[in-house]
N, C-alpha and C positions, 0 to 999 in steps of 0.2 A: 341531787342525782342527776345523773346524766353529764357531770361536769368531765371535758376532754383534756386529759393529760395522761401521759403515757403510765404504763402499767403492765407488771406482768401477767400474764394470760390465766385465767382462772381456770380451771379444768373438775372435771367429776369430783376428785378429790377435795378437792378445794370445797365443792358442795358438799361432799360426804364429812369432811372435818367440821364444818356450820352446823349440819342437821345432827349429826351424831352428839355433840353438845348440848342441845334442847332434849328437856325434860322427854319422857314419855315416846322419843322418836324409835320408829323400829324401822328396819332396811328391810326392801323386798323390791318386789317389782308391781309395774302398771304399765299396759299396754306393751308389753315386752321387753321393758328396758328397766333399769335398778329406779329404784324412789323410796323416798321416806313418807311413813303414815306416821299419825299420833290418833288415839284412838277409833284406829282403821278408817280413818279420814286421809285423805293424799294431801301432802302439803308442798312436797317437791317431786320433779322428774326429770330424768334425763329424756328429753327429746329423740327423737328416732333420727334428728336431720343430723347427730353426732356434735353440733357446734352449739346447742342451747339447752337450758332447762326451762321448765314448764312450773310456774309458781302458780298460787291463786291470791287474786288480788281483787279490790274492788274494781269494778267498770270505771267509774269516773276517774281513781286514782290511775289506770291503767293509760287510759286516754291521755291524761297529761302528761305521763311520763313517755309514751309515745311521741307526741309532740315534741317534747325537750330534746329526747334523743332516738330516731328512729333507725338509726343503726343498732341501736344495742338493746332497744326496747321494740317489739313487734306482736302480732299476730298471724296467726292463716285464718282462713274462713270456717275452719271447725271450731276455732275459738271466739266467734265474733258476739254469741250467745252466752258464753261461758263467763264467770268471772276467772280467768284466768290469763296469764301471757307468757310469752317467751321471751327470755334474757339470753343473749349471746356471748356466751363464755368468752371470748374474744377480745370483746369492748368492755363489760362491765367492771365499772371501778370493786376492788375488793369489799372496801365498807359499805357499796351500795350493796352488793351481792347479800351480804351478813344481813344486812337491816331487812331484805325484801325477804327473804329466807324466814327469818325470825315473826315478821310479821304473816306471813303465809302461814305458818307453825300457830302463831295463837289466833288464828282465824279459827282452825281444825283442832286445837286442846280444849280439852274441858276446862272450865272456869278455874276449877279448882287448882291446876296443874298450872295456867297460865299466872295465878295468883302466887304460888308457891316460887315460880318462876322469878317473880318480882318481888319475893322478898315480905309478901303481905301476909303472910300468915306463920 
């Protein structure tokens, strides 16, 4: 992730298309912004800055991504102690965005739903 190359700018609509393709994803709101939940757990939301999304991620993975590409992957003080990260839509690669949202969904989805998505049931 974090490779530098020209890309079309991702938008909330890009995020929405990715999220809606995931089983059990429910569109709603979180902190007053558009968001997606699975099993009543948040897995991606539009950040109030208007330029980023918030995804759920393990803190050690977050730290590695922020070192690789701090322009795209970052946090604010609010997220210091939470397993979440901000992803700047204007600089994230489409494949990276899809992987990050899908992995965030996996952390929130019930095991049976993940197994069905992976074709294991």
